[in-house]
C-alpha positions in Angstrom: 115.5 -7.9 -5.1 113.8 -8.4 -8.4 110.3 -6.9 -8.6 107.7 -9.5 -7.9 105.3 -6.9 -9.2 102.2 -9.1 -9.0 101.7 -11.1 -5.8 98.8 -9.2 -4.3 96.5 -10.1 -1.5 94.5 -13.2 -2.6 97.0 -13.7 -5.2 97.9 -12.1 -8.5 101.2 -13.9 -9.0 103.5 -12.9 -11.8 105.1 -15.9 -13.3 108.9 -15.3 -13.4 110.9 -17.9 -11.6 112.7 -16.3 -8.7 114.7 -18.4 -6.3 114.7 -18.2 -2.5 115.7 -15.0 -0.8 117.4 -15.3 2.6 117.7 -13.0 5.6 120.1 -14.3 8.2 121.9 -13.3 11.4 118.7 -11.8 12.6 118.3 -10.4 16.1 115.6 -8.4 18.0 116.0 -4.7 17.9 112.7 -3.9 19.5 110.4 -6.0 21.7 107.6 -4.9 23.8 104.5 -5.7 25.9 101.7 -3.2 25.2 103.1 0.3 25.2 106.4 -0.8 26.8 109.4 -1.3 24.4 112.9 -2.5 24.8 115.3 -1.1 22.2 118.5 -2.9 21.1 120.7 -0.6 19.0 123.2 -3.0 17.6 124.1 -6.7 17.2 126.8 -6.4 19.9 124.3 -5.0 22.4 121.6 -7.6 21.7 120.6 -9.7 24.6 118.2 -12.0 23.0 118.8 -15.7 23.5 118.3 -17.0 20.0 119.3 -16.4 16.4 116.9 -16.4 13.5 117.0 -16.6 9.7 114.1 -16.2 7.2 113.9 -17.8 3.8 111.3 -16.5 1.3 110.6 -19.2 -1.4 108.4 -17.8 -4.1 108.1 -21.1 -5.9 106.2 -22.6 -2.9 104.8 -19.4 -1.6 106.3 -20.1 1.8 108.4 -18.1 4.3 110.4 -20.3 6.7 111.7 -18.9 10.0 114.6 -21.0 11.3 115.6 -20.4 15.0 118.6 -21.5 17.0 118.3 -21.4 20.7 121.5 -20.4 22.5 123.0 -23.1 24.8 122.6 -21.0 27.9 118.9 -20.3 27.2 118.2 -23.9 26.4 119.9 -25.0 29.6 117.9 -22.5 31.6 114.7 -23.7 30.1 115.5 -27.3 30.9 116.5 -26.5 34.5 113.2 -24.6 35.1 111.1 -27.3 33.4 112.7 -30.7 33.0 109.8 -31.8 30.8 110.2 -28.9 28.4 110.1 -29.8 24.7 112.3 -26.9 23.7 114.9 -27.8 21.1 118.1 -26.1 20.0 116.9 -26.0 16.4 113.3 -25.3 15.2 111.5 -23.7 12.4 108.1 -22.2 11.6 106.4 -21.6 8.2 104.2 -18.9 7.0 102.1 -18.8 3.8 102.9 -15.7 1.7 99.8 -13.5 1.5 101.3 -10.4 -0.2 104.5 -9.3 -1.9 105.9 -6.5 -4.0 109.4 -5.1 -4.6 109.6 -3.8 -1.0 107.4 -5.9 1.3 106.6 -9.6 1.8 103.9 -10.6 4.3 103.0 -14.0 5.6 100.7 -15.7 8.1 100.0 -19.0 9.9 97.5 -20.3 12.3 98.3 -19.8 16.0 96.5 -21.1 19.1 92.9 -22.0 18.7 90.6 -22.2 21.7 87.0 -22.1 20.3 85.5 -19.7 19.6 88.8 -17.8 19.5 91.3 -18.4 16.7 94.7 -16.7 16.4 96.6 -15.9 13.2 100.3 -15.0 13.5 101.4 -12.4 10.9 104.8 -11.3 9.9 105.9 -8.4 7.6 109.4 -8.5 6.0 110.8 -5.2 4.7 113.3 -6.1 2.0 114.8 -2.6 1.9 115.5 -2.3 5.6 116.0 -6.1 6.1 113.6 -6.1 9.1 110.9 -8.5 10.2 108.0 -7.4 12.4 105.3 -9.6 13.9 101.9 -9.5 15.5 98.9 -11.7 16.2 95.4 -11.1 15.0 92.7 -12.7 17.1 89.3 -13.6 15.6 86.1 -14.6 17.3 84.6 -17.3 15.0 81.1 -16.7 16.4 80.9 -12.9 16.0 83.5 -12.6 13.2 85.1 -9.8 15.2 88.9 -9.3 14.7 91.4 -7.4 16.7 95.1 -7.1 16.9 96.7 -8.7 20.0 99.6 -6.4 20.7 100.6 -7.3 24.2 103.6 -8.9 22.6 105.2 -7.4 19.5 108.7 -7.3 18.0 110.9 -6.1 15.2 113.9 -8.1 14.1 116.9 -6.8 12.2 118.7 -9.1 9.7 121.6 -9.2 7.4 120.9 -10.0 3.8 122.2 -13.0 1.9 121.0 -14.7 -1.2 120.8 -18.2 -2.4 123.1 -18.0 -5.5 126.3 -16.0 -5.8 125.0 -13.2 -3.5 122.5 -12.2 -6.2 119.0 -13.3 -6.9 118.6 -15.2 -10.2 115.5 -14.7 -12.2 114.3 -16.7 -15.1 111.3 -16.8 -17.4 110.6 -17.4 -21.1 110.7 -15.4 -24.3 110.2 -15.7 -28.0 111.8 -14.4 -31.2 109.8 -11.9 -33.3 112.2 -11.8 -36.3 115.3 -13.5 -37.7 117.7 -10.8 -36.4 117.7 -12.2 -32.8 115.2 -9.8 -31.3 112.9 -11.4 -28.7 110.2 -10.4 -26.3 109.8 -11.3 -22.6 108.3 -9.6 -19.6 109.8 -6.5 -18.0 109.6 -8.1 -14.5 111.8 -11.0 -15.8 114.7 -8.7 -16.6 114.2 -5.9 -14.2 117.4 -5.3 -12.2 119.4 -7.9 -14.2 123.1 -7.3 -14.4 123.3 -9.5 -17.6 120.3 -11.1 -19.4 120.9 -14.4 -21.1 119.1 -17.0 -23.1 119.7 -20.7 -23.7 120.1 -21.3 -27.4 121.2 -24.6 -28.8 122.1 -25.7 -25.3 124.5 -22.7 -24.9 124.1 -19.6 -22.7 124.1 -16.5 -25.0 124.2 -12.9 -23.7 121.3 -10.7 -24.6 121.2 -6.9 -24.9 118.3 -5.0 -23.4 116.9 -2.8 -26.1 113.7 -1.3 -24.7 111.2 -1.8 -21.9 107.6 -0.8 -21.0 107.0 -1.2 -17.3 103.3 -0.4 -17.6 102.7 -3.1 -20.2 105.3 -5.4 -18.5 107.2 -5.9 -21.8 110.9 -6.0 -22.5 112.7 -6.2 -25.9 116.1 -7.8 -26.1 118.5 -8.9 -28.8 120.9 -11.8 -28.9 123.6 -11.9 -31.6 122.2 -15.0 -33.3 120.0 -15.9 -36.2 117.1 -18.0 -35.0 115.6 -20.7 -37.3 112.1 -19.7 -36.3 110.1 -16.7 -35.1 106.5 -15.9 -34.5 104.1 -13.8 -36.5 102.0 -11.3 -34.4 98.3 -11.8 -34.9 96.3 -8.9 -36.4 93.0 -10.3 -35.3 91.4 -9.3 -32.0 91.2 -12.1 -29.4 87.8 -13.8 -29.0 86.2 -15.6 -26.1 86.4 -19.4 -26.5 89.2 -19.1 -29.0 91.6 -22.0 -28.6 95.1 -21.1 -27.5 98.4 -22.8 -26.6 101.0 -21.6 -24.0 104.7 -22.4 -24.4 107.4 -21.8 -21.9 109.7 -23.0 -19.1 107.5 -23.3 -15.9 109.7 -23.5 -12.8 112.8 -22.8 -14.8 115.0 -25.8 -15.5 114.3 -27.2 -12.1 111.5 -29.3 -13.6 113.4 -30.1 -16.8 115.1 -28.2 -19.7 112.4 -29.3 -22.2 110.0 -26.7 -23.6 106.6 -27.3 -22.1 103.1 -26.7 -23.4 99.6 -26.2 -22.0 96.4 -25.5 -23.9 93.0 -23.9 -23.2 90.7 -21.1 -24.3 90.4 -17.4 -24.0 88.1 -16.8 -21.1 87.8 -13.1 -21.2 89.1 -10.2 -23.4 90.0 -8.1 -20.4 92.6 -8.9 -17.8 93.0 -8.3 -14.0 91.2 -5.2 -12.8 89.6 -4.6 -16.3 93.0 -4.2 -17.9 92.1 -3.9 -21.6 95.7 -4.6 -22.6 95.3 -8.2 -21.4 93.3 -11.3 -22.0 92.3 -14.0 -19.4 92.9 -17.6 -20.2 92.2 -21.0 -18.6 95.4 -22.7 -19.7 97.8 -23.4 -16.9 100.7 -20.9 -16.4 103.2 -21.2 -13.6 106.3 -19.5 -12.2 108.8 -19.5 -15.1 106.1 -19.0 -17.9 106.5 -15.2 -17.8 107.3 -13.8 -21.2 106.4 -17.0 -23.1 104.1 -17.0 -26.1 100.4 -17.7 -26.2 99.5 -18.7 -29.8 96.5 -19.7 -31.8 96.0 -22.8 -34.0 98.1 -21.2 -36.7 101.0 -20.5 -34.4 100.4 -16.8 -34.5 101.0 -14.8 -31.3 97.8 -14.0 -29.5 99.4 -12.8 -26.2 102.4 -12.9 -23.9 102.0 -14.9 -20.7 102.4 -12.6 -17.7 100.6 -13.7 -14.5 98.0 -15.9 -12.9 95.9 -15.9 -9.7 97.3 -17.7 -6.7 96.2 -21.3 -7.2 95.3 -21.7 -3.5 92.5 -19.1 -4.1 91.6 -19.9 -7.7 91.9 -22.4 -10.5 92.5 -21.8 -14.2 92.8 -18.0 -14.2 95.9 -16.7 -16.1 96.6 -13.5 -18.0 98.4 -12.5 -21.1 99.4 -9.2 -22.8 97.6 -8.8 -26.1 99.4 -9.1 -29.4 98.1 -5.6 -30.3 100.0 -4.1 -27.3 103.1 -6.0 -28.4 102.8 -4.6 -31.9 102.4 -1.0 -30.6 105.5 -1.5 -28.3 107.6 -2.7 -31.3 106.3 0.1 -33.6 107.3 2.8 -31.1 110.8 1.3 -30.9 111.0 0.9 -34.7 111.5 -2.9 -34.7 110.6 -5.1 -37.6 108.2 -7.9 -37.1 105.8 -10.0 -39.2 102.1 -10.5 -39.2 100.2 -13.5 -40.8 99.6 -13.6 -44.5 96.2 -13.4 -46.0 95.9 -17.1 -46.4 96.3 -19.4 -43.3 96.3 -23.1 -43.9 96.5 -24.1 -40.3 99.1 -26.2 -38.5 99.1 -29.8 -37.3 100.5 -30.6 -33.9 104.0 -31.5 -35.3 104.3 -28.2 -37.2 103.1 -26.1 -34.3 105.5 -27.9 -31.9 108.4 -27.4 -34.4 107.7 -23.7 -34.7 107.5 -23.1 -31.0 110.6 -25.2 -30.2 112.6 -23.0 -32.7 111.1 -19.6 -31.6 110.7 -19.9 -27.8 113.8 -19.5 -25.5 114.6 -19.9 -21.8 115.5 -16.4 -20.5 117.5 -15.8 -17.3 119.8 -13.4 -15.6 121.8 -12.5 -12.5 
């Protein structure tokens, strides 16, 4: 699975657009009460009476567990209790609380009998294709929490993906010269078989030239000559400086039109005091990754990279400083341009025209 890199607890969410990831044909391999465990070694040996699948949707931040009760189990339930509300098909949703390239965690509210509240937690291991669950109980009066482990389980799944048995990733990018070189985020192209861009409504293959995982930058080249590219600002970013963000939030699911947001630079350091980043208040969403953040003159100030989970914050996004982009290009001996001595400013039409010509939709399989 593509690296999600940045969904951390309470929500640093990297803004590449990654479609739903599916684990299906799931069955219990370990269930237990307290210290007692029942082990199932293979699917053929499994004696559980339901089948499960899990869908991880990073756009909505939701994990959905879909369960099918086997007919014999459903009939038994109805015989034992004619008033049962058990159904053959049912689902349960969990809000994603943490994710990286290996683990996705989710939780939802369980039973609540004041002052006791339960939270059901699941952990999905994407490398082993397993799902484990537990319940955390909290006393709302004392604030004390403890793990309720009288019932716990591990589920083994097969893996299937939503599109051509591979996860598709998309984001944004921008040209830095007229030779077809463009910048995006490393996490947008990490693990891609073939990177592509949409140029003049056509899909064009792009060659990966260089990456910097620490900065989260990637340099690619498409064999085209763009009509526009961005100058990289030489000026250090300043608080309250007005900025514009261009990109393709939510891929082309929303529309194939380039989209803009505007705001200011809120801080000249990023998440966890990262001095390679700035913080902005302009909206950035899934799919904005790798898109340009520019000033009034259309000069690159930063590269959109991430934002805090909007359920826990509002108006907190991050960009990689133009100075870091320049260093990245210098190390890789790539030509780029900086603004001239005289800047006459741009009106809205000129700025729109520049960004339309220089910003591209970036995707891969």
